[in-house]
C-alpha positions in Angstrom: 77.2 111.1 96.5 77.8 114.4 98.1 81.0 116.1 99.2 81.4 117.1 102.8 82.2 120.7 103.6 83.2 122.5 106.8 85.9 122.0 109.3 84.6 118.8 110.9 84.7 115.7 108.7 82.5 112.8 109.6 83.1 109.0 109.2 80.5 106.3 109.8 76.7 106.2 109.4 74.1 108.5 110.9 70.6 107.4 110.1 70.5 106.7 106.4 73.6 108.7 105.5 77.1 107.2 105.3 80.1 109.4 105.7 83.5 108.2 104.3 86.9 109.4 103.0 88.3 108.7 99.6 91.2 110.0 97.5 88.7 112.5 96.2 88.0 113.9 99.6 85.4 113.4 102.3 82.1 112.2 100.8 78.6 111.3 102.0 75.9 109.1 100.4 72.5 107.8 101.3 72.1 104.2 102.2 70.1 102.2 99.8 70.2 99.4 97.3 68.5 96.0 96.8 68.6 93.2 99.3 71.5 90.9 98.6 69.4 87.7 99.0 67.1 89.0 96.2 70.1 89.7 93.9 71.4 86.1 94.6 68.1 84.3 93.7 65.7 86.5 91.7 65.7 85.6 88.0 65.3 89.3 87.2 68.9 89.8 88.4 70.5 87.0 86.3 72.5 89.5 84.3 73.6 91.2 87.5 74.9 87.9 88.9 76.7 87.1 85.7 78.4 90.5 85.6 79.3 90.1 89.2 80.9 86.7 88.7 83.0 88.0 85.8 84.0 91.2 87.7 85.2 89.0 90.6 87.1 86.8 88.2 88.7 89.9 86.7 89.7 91.1 90.2 91.3 87.8 91.1 93.2 87.7 87.8 94.4 91.3 88.3 95.6 90.4 91.8 97.5 87.4 90.5 99.3 89.5 87.8 100.1 92.2 90.4 101.5 89.7 92.8 103.7 88.2 90.1 105.0 91.6 89.2 105.3 92.8 92.8 109.1 93.2 92.9 108.9 95.7 90.1 105.6 97.3 91.2 106.8 98.4 94.6 108.4 101.4 93.0 106.4 101.7 89.7 102.6 101.9 90.3 100.1 104.7 90.7 97.3 104.8 93.2 94.6 103.8 90.7 96.5 101.0 89.1 94.4 98.3 90.7 91.1 99.5 89.4 92.6 100.3 85.9 94.0 96.7 85.7 90.7 95.2 86.8 88.9 97.1 84.0 91.5 95.8 81.5 91.0 92.3 82.8 87.2 92.7 82.3 87.9 93.4 78.6 90.1 90.3 78.4 87.3 88.2 79.9 84.6 89.8 77.7 86.7 88.7 74.6 86.1 85.0 75.6 84.0 83.7 72.6 83.8 80.2 74.0 82.3 80.3 77.5 78.7 81.2 78.4 78.1 84.6 79.8 78.9 84.7 83.5 81.5 81.9 83.0 83.8 83.8 80.7 87.5 83.8 81.8 91.0 85.1 81.1 92.2 81.7 79.8 89.6 81.6 77.0 89.7 85.4 76.6 92.3 87.6 74.8 95.2 88.1 77.3 97.0 89.9 74.4 94.7 92.9 75.1 96.8 93.6 78.1 99.8 94.4 75.9 100.7 98.1 76.4 99.2 98.3 79.9 100.9 101.0 81.9 101.3 100.3 85.6 102.1 103.9 86.4 99.9 106.5 84.8 102.1 109.3 86.2 105.2 108.0 84.4 104.4 106.0 81.2 107.0 103.9 79.5 105.7 105.1 76.2 106.6 108.7 76.9 109.8 108.0 78.8 111.8 105.4 76.8 112.5 106.3 73.2 115.4 103.9 72.7 114.3 101.1 70.3 113.9 97.7 72.0 112.8 94.2 70.9 110.7 92.1 73.2 110.6 88.3 72.5 108.6 85.5 74.1 109.9 82.1 73.1 107.3 79.7 74.4 109.3 76.6 73.4 112.4 77.5 75.5 110.6 79.5 78.1 112.9 82.5 77.5 111.2 85.9 77.8 113.7 88.5 76.6 114.2 92.2 75.9 117.1 93.7 73.9 118.2 97.3 73.6 120.9 98.4 71.3 123.4 101.0 72.6 121.8 104.4 73.1 122.5 107.9 74.6 120.4 108.2 77.8 120.1 111.9 77.7 118.6 111.7 74.1 116.6 108.5 74.5 115.1 108.7 78.0 112.8 111.5 79.1 113.8 111.4 82.7 111.9 113.0 85.6 113.3 116.3 86.9 116.3 115.8 89.2 117.4 112.5 87.7 121.1 111.8 87.6 121.0 108.0 87.1 118.7 105.2 86.0 118.4 101.5 85.5 116.4 99.4 83.1 114.3 96.7 84.7 112.3 93.8 83.2 110.3 90.7 84.2 109.1 87.6 82.5 106.1 85.9 84.0 104.1 82.7 83.4 100.7 83.0 85.0 98.1 80.3 85.8 95.0 82.4 86.4 92.9 79.4 87.3 95.2 78.2 90.1 96.3 81.7 90.9 100.0 80.7 90.7 102.9 82.0 88.7 106.5 81.7 87.7 108.4 84.9 87.4 112.0 86.0 86.7 113.3 89.6 86.9 116.4 91.3 85.5 118.0 94.8 85.9 121.0 96.7 84.7 123.5 98.4 86.9 122.6 101.9 87.9 123.7 103.9 84.9 124.4 107.6 84.5 121.8 109.7 82.7 124.2 111.6 80.5 125.4 111.9 76.9 127.6 108.8 76.9 126.4 105.8 75.0 125.4 102.7 76.9 126.4 99.2 76.0 123.9 96.9 74.5 121.3 95.6 77.0 120.0 92.1 77.0 117.7 90.6 79.6 116.7 87.0 79.6 113.9 86.0 82.0 113.3 82.3 81.9 110.1 80.6 82.8 108.8 77.0 82.2 109.8 75.7 78.7 106.8 74.7 76.6 104.3 76.4 79.0 100.6 76.5 78.0 99.9 79.4 80.3 99.8 83.1 79.4 103.2 84.7 79.3 104.1 88.3 80.0 107.1 90.6 79.4 107.2 93.8 81.5 109.8 96.5 80.9 110.5 99.6 83.0 112.9 102.3 84.2 113.8 103.3 87.7 115.2 106.9 88.2 117.8 107.9 90.8 119.4 111.0 92.1 123.0 110.9 93.3 123.7 113.0 96.4 127.2 112.9 98.0 128.1 109.7 96.3 124.9 107.9 97.3 122.0 106.9 95.1 118.5 107.7 96.2 115.3 106.6 94.3 114.0 109.8 92.7 110.8 111.1 94.5 110.3 107.6 96.0 109.8 106.1 92.5 106.6 108.0 91.8 107.5 108.6 88.2 109.1 105.3 87.4 107.5 103.8 84.3 106.6 100.1 83.9 104.5 98.5 81.2 103.5 95.1 79.7 105.3 95.3 76.3 104.7 91.7 75.1 101.9 89.2 76.0 101.4 85.7 74.7 98.0 84.3 75.7 98.0 81.1 73.7 
């Protein structure tokens, strides 16, 4: 892979060189690789096929989780979140101690490894919210909850520059990774002032299916706002809004 220089940037293929644009700039690379039919049938590429199958499974699982959390992710995700989540899903799949290699999956893996995943690397929940909270997943009742005791926002939330207000958001999700379906409920507070006055206690209850046997997830985040002439505007289009998976029950 080489970086293109000069005023004119190329896209497409000339001879054996492919020119393309990425977030890292305009790049060029030489065409090459092994014929796809050989990879699909040659015994020498058995490991490659197994790895490919599991990578594809991780990608689909990540997409299902992202779709379930879409309402929150619209304003709380960085540009590389998809690839980071796929890598985390691969670790979950590789933790499957039951299935054969190439057939490992999220259900038989360790979904709990996703706990702590930050959807926005530019604004992490772990470095933004210092108010103690308790996340609870009650599989029997289907209630996925988060509780925060009263706190002083200016002391307990490290807000992005320009913030005047904020709100706490959360979601509870039940995900069937095999069927690629989900049940999700979201909650949010009112838009609250980021000041030195104590909040009231915050309790979010996000119900899903009682007695579910699917992996359950609790996401928690913050959205920052700036008040201008009495109107609230998402701060910097939400680029620093944190959102993370704070509880996971994989069963």
